[in-house]
C-alpha positions in Angstrom: -41.4 -41.5 -53.2 -40.2 -44.7 -54.7 -37.5 -43.5 -57.4 -35.7 -42.1 -54.1 -36.3 -46.0 -52.6 -35.6 -47.8 -55.8 -32.2 -45.9 -56.4 -31.2 -46.0 -52.6 -31.7 -42.4 -51.5 -34.4 -43.6 -49.3 -34.2 -46.6 -46.6 -31.0 -47.2 -47.5 -28.4 -49.1 -45.1 -31.9 -50.7 -43.1 -31.0 -54.0 -41.4 -33.2 -56.7 -42.5 -35.0 -58.9 -40.5 -36.4 -62.0 -42.4 -36.0 -65.0 -39.5 -38.6 -66.4 -37.5 -35.6 -66.4 -34.4 -35.0 -62.5 -35.0 -38.8 -61.5 -35.7 -39.1 -63.3 -32.3 -37.1 -61.7 -30.0 -38.2 -58.3 -31.7 -41.7 -59.3 -30.6 -40.3 -59.7 -27.0 -38.7 -56.6 -27.0 -41.5 -54.6 -28.7 -43.6 -56.3 -26.5 -41.7 -55.1 -23.4 -41.3 -52.0 -24.6 -44.7 -50.7 -26.5 -47.0 -53.8 -25.2 -47.6 -54.5 -29.3 -46.7 -57.0 -31.4 -45.8 -57.7 -35.1 -47.2 -60.0 -37.4 -44.9 -59.4 -40.3 -42.7 -62.3 -41.3 -39.9 -59.6 -42.7 -39.8 -56.2 -42.3 -36.7 -53.8 -42.3 -35.4 -51.9 -39.1 -32.9 -48.3 -38.7 -30.1 -48.2 -36.0 -32.8 -47.9 -33.4 -35.1 -50.3 -34.3 -37.7 -48.3 -35.8 -39.5 -50.2 -39.1 -41.0 -48.1 -41.4 -43.1 -51.2 -42.4 -44.7 -52.5 -38.7 -45.1 -48.4 -38.4 -47.7 -48.8 -41.2 -49.2 -52.0 -39.7 -49.9 -50.4 -36.6 -50.5 -47.2 -37.8 -48.2 -45.2 -35.7 -45.3 -44.0 -37.2 -44.1 -43.1 -33.4 -44.2 -46.0 -31.8 -40.7 -46.3 -30.8 -40.8 -42.6 -29.9 -44.3 -41.7 -28.4 -43.6 -38.2 -26.7 -40.6 -37.6 -29.2 -38.2 -36.8 -26.3 -37.7 -40.2 -24.9 -36.3 -42.5 -27.7 -36.9 -46.3 -27.2 -34.9 -48.8 -29.3 -34.5 -52.2 -30.0 -31.2 -54.0 -31.1 -30.8 -57.4 -32.9 -27.3 -57.1 -34.7 -24.4 -54.3 -34.2 -24.4 -54.5 -37.5 -27.6 -51.7 -37.1 -24.9 -49.4 -35.9 -24.6 -48.6 -40.0 -28.4 -47.6 -40.6 -29.8 -44.3 -40.5 -32.3 -42.8 -37.7 -35.6 -42.6 -39.9 -38.0 -40.0 -39.1 -35.6 -38.0 -36.2 -36.8 -35.9 -33.3 -33.5 -34.5 -32.2 -30.1 -34.2 -34.3 -28.3 -36.0 -31.4 -30.3 -39.2 -31.6 -28.6 -41.1 -34.4 -24.7 -39.7 -32.6 -25.8 -41.5 -29.2 -27.0 -44.4 -30.8 -23.8 -45.0 -33.1 -21.4 -44.4 -30.0 -23.5 -46.7 -27.2 -23.2 -49.5 -30.1 -19.7 -48.6 -30.6 -18.5 -48.2 -27.2 -20.0 -52.0 -26.0 -20.0 -53.6 -29.5 -18.4 -57.1 -28.0 -21.0 -56.9 -25.0 -23.6 -56.3 -27.4 -22.6 -59.1 -30.0 -22.8 -61.2 -27.0 -26.2 -60.1 -25.8 -27.8 -59.9 -29.1 -26.7 -63.4 -30.2 -29.4 -64.4 -28.1 -31.7 -62.0 -27.3 -32.5 -58.3 -28.2 -31.6 -55.5 -26.3 -34.1 -53.0 -25.7 -33.7 -49.5 -24.3 -34.7 -46.0 -24.2 -32.7 -42.4 -24.6 -33.5 -41.0 -21.1 -33.8 -37.3 -20.2 -35.4 -35.2 -17.4 -38.6 -34.3 -19.6 -41.3 -36.8 -20.6 -43.4 -34.8 -22.5 -42.2 -31.6 -24.4 -45.4 -29.9 -24.5 -44.0 -26.6 -24.2 -41.4 -25.2 -26.3 -39.8 -23.9 -23.3 -39.6 -27.3 -21.5 -37.4 -28.4 -24.3 -34.5 -26.3 -22.4 -34.7 -28.8 -19.4 -33.0 -31.3 -22.0 -29.4 -31.1 -21.3 -28.0 -34.8 -20.4 -28.8 -37.7 -22.6 -28.4 -41.3 -20.5 -28.5 -44.2 -22.3 -30.8 -47.0 -20.8 -30.2 -50.5 -22.3 -30.9 -54.2 -20.9 -31.7 -57.8 -22.9 -35.8 -58.5 -22.9 -35.0 -61.2 -20.0 -33.1 -58.6 -18.3 -29.9 -60.6 -18.1 -27.8 -56.9 -17.6 -29.6 -56.5 -14.4 -29.1 -60.2 -13.5 -25.0 -60.2 -13.8 -25.3 -57.2 -12.1 -27.1 -58.7 -9.2 -24.9 -61.5 -9.3 -21.9 -59.3 -9.3 -23.1 -57.9 -6.2 -23.3 -61.4 -4.5 -20.2 -62.3 -5.4 -18.9 -59.4 -4.3 -20.9 -60.3 -0.7 -19.8 -63.6 -1.0 -15.7 -63.3 -0.7 -15.7 -60.7 1.6 -17.8 -62.4 4.0 -15.7 -65.0 6.4 -18.8 -67.1 6.9 -19.9 -66.6 2.8 -19.4 -70.5 2.8 -22.1 -71.1 5.4 -25.0 -68.8 3.6 -26.8 -71.3 1.5 -29.0 -69.3 0.8 -27.3 -66.8 -1.0 -24.7 -69.6 -2.8 -28.2 -71.2 -3.8 -29.7 -67.8 -5.3 -25.8 -67.1 -6.9 -26.6 -70.4 -8.7 -29.5 -70.1 -9.7 -28.7 -66.5 -11.2 -25.8 -67.8 -13.1 -28.0 -70.8 -15.0 -29.0 -67.4 -17.3 -26.4 -65.0 -16.6 -23.1 -67.6 -17.0 -19.9 -67.0 -15.3 -19.5 -63.3 -14.8 -16.3 -63.4 -12.6 -14.5 -65.0 -16.2 -16.8 -64.0 -19.0 -18.7 -60.4 -17.5 -21.1 -59.0 -19.7 -21.7 -55.2 -19.1 -23.0 -52.4 -20.7 -21.0 -48.7 -20.1 -23.1 -46.3 -18.3 -23.7 -43.9 -20.8 -24.3 -40.2 -20.4 -23.9 -37.5 -22.9 -24.4 -33.7 -22.4 -26.6 -32.2 -25.3 -26.6 -27.9 -24.7 -27.0 -27.5 -29.0 -29.3 -29.4 -30.7 -31.7 -29.2 -33.9 -35.4 -30.5 -33.3 -38.7 -31.2 -35.1 -41.0 -30.1 -32.3 -42.4 -26.6 -32.6 -41.8 -26.3 -36.5 -38.1 -26.8 -36.0 -35.8 -25.4 -33.8 -31.9 -24.7 -33.6 -30.9 -24.3 -30.2 -27.3 -23.5 -29.8 -26.6 -23.1 -26.2 -22.5 -23.7 -25.4 -21.3 -21.0 -27.9 -20.1 -17.8 -26.8 -23.3 -16.2 -28.3 -26.0 -18.1 -27.5 -29.7 -18.3 -29.7 -32.0 -20.3 -30.8 -32.9 -20.0 -34.6 -36.6 -20.9 -35.7 -37.8 -22.4 -38.8 -41.3 -21.6 -37.8 -43.6 -18.6 -36.4 -41.3 -17.1 -33.5 -44.2 -15.6 -31.8 -45.8 -18.9 -31.2 -43.0 -20.1 -29.2 -43.4 -17.8 -26.5 -40.9 -17.1 -24.0 -37.7 -18.8 -24.1 -34.6 -19.3 -21.4 -32.5 -18.7 -24.7 -32.4 -15.2 -26.2 -32.0 -13.9 -29.2 -34.8 -16.2 -30.8 -34.2 -15.4 -34.2 -36.9 -16.3 -37.2 -35.8 -17.8 -40.5 -36.8 -14.3 -42.3 -34.0 -12.3 -40.2 -31.0 -13.3 -42.5 -29.3 -10.5 -41.2 -29.6 -11.6 -37.6 -28.5 -15.2 -38.6 -25.4 -14.0 -40.3 -24.8 -11.9 -37.6 -24.9 -14.9 -35.1 -22.7 -17.0 -37.1 -19.9 -13.7 -37.0 -20.3 -13.3 -33.7 -19.6 -17.2 -32.8 -17.6 -18.0 -35.7 -19.0 -20.9 -37.2 -19.0 -20.3 -40.9 -16.7 -19.9 -43.7 -16.7 -19.2 -47.3 -17.0 -22.1 -49.8 -14.6 -20.5 -51.7 -11.7 -20.1 -50.3 -9.4 -20.0 -53.5 -9.7 -19.7 -56.8 -9.5 -23.6 -58.5 -11.6 -25.5 -61.0 -12.9 -27.3 -57.8 -14.4 -24.6 -56.5 -15.8 -23.5 -59.2 -17.5 -27.5 -60.0 -19.2 -26.9 -56.3 -20.7 -23.5 -57.1 -22.1 -24.3 -60.8 -23.5 -27.7 -59.0 -25.5 -25.3 -56.8 -26.3 -23.2 -59.8 -27.5 -26.4 -61.7 -29.9 -27.3 -59.4 -31.5 -23.7 -59.3 -31.8 -24.1 -63.5 -33.7 -27.2 -62.7 -35.9 -25.4 -60.2 -36.9 -22.8 -63.0 -37.0 -25.6 -65.8 -39.0 -27.6 -64.4 -41.4 -24.9 -64.1 -41.9 -23.4 -66.8 -41.5 -26.9 -68.9 -38.2 -27.2 -69.7 -36.2 -30.2 -71.0 -34.2 -32.2 -67.9 -33.4 -35.3 -69.7 -29.9 -34.3 -70.5 -28.1 -32.9 -67.8 -24.5 -32.3 -69.5 -22.5 -29.1 -68.3 -23.2 -27.4 -71.5 -27.2 -28.7 -72.1 -27.3 -27.3 -68.2 -25.9 -24.0 -69.8 -28.7 -23.8 -72.4 -31.1 -24.3 -69.9 -29.8 -21.4 -68.2 -30.2 -19.1 -71.3 -33.1 -20.2 -72.2 -34.6 -19.2 -69.1 -32.3 -16.1 -67.7 -35.1 -13.6 -67.0 -36.7 -15.9 -64.8 -33.6 -17.5 -62.7 -33.2 -16.5 -59.0 -31.1 -13.8 -57.6 -28.6 -16.2 -55.5 -28.2 -18.0 -59.2 -26.5 -14.6 -60.5 -24.6 -14.1 -56.9 -22.9 -17.7 -57.5 -21.9 -16.7 -61.2 -20.2 -14.0 -59.9 -18.2 -16.4 -57.7 -17.5 -18.6 -60.5 -15.9 -15.5 -62.3 -13.7 -14.9 -59.3 -12.9 -18.3 -59.3 -11.9 -19.3 -63.2 -11.9 -15.6 -64.3 -9.7 -13.3 -62.4 -12.9 -11.3 -62.4 -13.0 -9.1 -59.0 -14.5 -10.1 -55.7 -18.1 -9.8 -55.3 -19.7 -8.3 -52.5 -21.7 -10.9 -51.3 -24.1 -9.3 -48.2 -26.6 -11.4 -45.4 -29.5 -9.6 -47.6 -28.2 -10.7 -50.9 -30.5 -13.9 -51.7 -27.4 -16.2 -52.2 -25.5 -15.4 -49.4 -25.9 -18.5 -47.3 -25.3 -20.6 -50.8 -21.7 -19.7 -50.5 -21.0 -20.8 -47.0 -20.6 -24.1 -44.9 -19.2 -24.9 -41.4 -16.5 -23.9 -40.0 -14.6 -27.0 -38.5 -15.8 -27.6 -34.9 -18.3 -29.8 -32.8 -20.9 -27.4 -34.3 -20.1 -28.6 -37.4 -23.1 -31.0 -38.4 -25.8 -28.4 -36.7 -24.6 -25.6 -38.6 -24.4 -27.2 -42.3 -27.8 -28.7 -41.2 -29.0 -25.1 -40.5 -27.3 -23.8 -43.5 -29.2 -26.6 -45.9 -32.5 -24.9 -44.7 -30.8 -21.3 -45.4 -30.0 -22.4 -49.2 -32.9 -25.0 -50.0 -32.4 -24.4 -53.6 -28.8 -26.8 -52.8 -30.2 -30.1 -52.9 -27.3 -31.9 -53.1 -26.6 -29.7 -49.2 -30.2 -30.4 -48.2 -30.0 -34.8 -48.9 -26.9 -35.1 -47.2 -27.3 -32.3 -44.6 -31.1 -32.7 -43.6 -32.8 -35.8 -45.3 -35.8 -35.1 -43.6 -36.2 -31.9 -44.7 -34.9 -33.2 -47.9 -37.9 -35.7 -48.3 -40.5 -32.7 -47.6 -39.2 -30.4 -49.8 -39.0 -33.4 -52.7 -42.6 -34.6 -52.1 -43.7 -31.0 -53.4 -41.1 -30.5 -56.5 -42.7 -31.3 -60.1 -41.4 -34.7 -61.4 -39.1 -33.2 -63.9 -37.0 -31.6 -61.0 -37.6 -35.4 -59.0 -36.2 -37.0 -61.7 -32.9 -34.4 -62.1 -32.0 -34.3 -58.4 -32.7 -38.2 -57.9 -29.8 -39.0 -61.2 -27.1 -35.8 -60.0 -27.3 -37.9 -56.4 -27.1 -41.1 -58.4 -24.5 -40.4 -60.3 -22.3 -37.8 -58.0 -23.4 -38.5 -54.4 -23.7 -42.2 -53.9 -20.9 -43.1 -56.4 -18.2 -40.9 -53.7 -19.8 -40.0 -50.6 -16.7 -39.1 -49.0 -15.2 -37.3 -51.5 -18.5 -35.1 -52.1 -18.8 -34.5 -48.7 -15.1 -33.3 -48.8 -15.1 -31.1 -51.8 -18.5 -29.9 -50.3 -17.3 -29.1 -46.5 -13.8 -29.5 -46.5 -11.8 -32.3 -46.0 -12.0 -32.2 -42.0 -12.4 -34.9 -39.2 -15.7 -35.7 -38.4 -16.8 -34.3 -34.9 -19.8 -35.5 -33.5 -22.3 -33.0 -32.8 -22.3 -34.8 -29.0 -19.4 -34.2 -27.0 -17.7 -37.4 -25.6 -19.9 -39.4 -22.4 -19.6 -37.6 -19.1 -17.5 -40.0 -17.1 -18.9 -40.9 -13.6 -18.9 -38.5 -10.9 -18.3 -39.5 -7.1 -20.3 -38.3 -5.2 -20.8 -37.6 -0.9 -21.4 -41.3 -1.1 -18.9 -42.8 -3.1 
């Protein structure tokens, strides 16, 4: 993995913690959440405050996510908003954390100037010991405060001020005034400088989870389903059906079609479309060549064609499917008829624009795993797991391609692959506060 780290393809954009005050704040938050502390004077954290170095130090890579279903977090800076979420258990966790930070940026900037903000992504499930219990997860609420309890104290002081101003005899209540003065020493003037974190709750009907071999849960579509990456029989009875296994390609294709979730990558005849398809083919060539001892030191288009000719008998069926599409896009050949039985079928698709797009592209990357670029962009955990099994020659080839083409122009590459469309988060906007019978 050192090659990935050195080229900025792993642990990139982590927030560096290297000053005694920041380390002290982190330790206070860590103690409050887990009862543990770190002896490290320098480390890096992701958007949730998880540090791979501390995970190694504590021999606990899940120290902020002990049961996998209620992610804890530590915020030292609003700059964490651009960091990745490492070892995510649910696909919606980073989206929720990002939105929470962005919606509360001013308040968090003020709070983290003096203290760490610690919290949790709460739902009604505290342990996913069976697959069926995952389906009780329908909402995520963000709960957060500083280690000194500043938000709680501010809310308490605000309530006292409301009580004080509403009462005609407020000036005669010495006990109330003394309590307000004492709290104000910690909170400041909450009437002039109110520090509040928005109460944010998110509906989560659709998600991916790493638990139980990997599950894609779609509940908000017209025809709900669960797509399982592992053993379907081991899941038992689930409240959503059908449950479709990875090998049931036809059923997955039907699910996509019924819910209008995908569209062809090749929607027009153009050099740009041909280039996208060729790069997918190059990754397939590299996969075969790395196993058969081919030379992957040079990666020009001409040399990739030579490798393809050299290993023509070993190329996968999916390569030939994409080659037929290239001939259509560039040479005016007839449109090839590609069905879900074809090994290249899912390589020819991308998500249709909409709020399910990220989740669908994530699923497609697992259905088309030889496209290493799409796997890296859409599903980094699956990419890192696959990378660990590759021959060294393929690792070097993929890292070189990602460094030259993706890191150099992330937005342009994404637009070319998935269409130039506004990003729609997997999770809908937070729910407004609901009025109940008690107001």
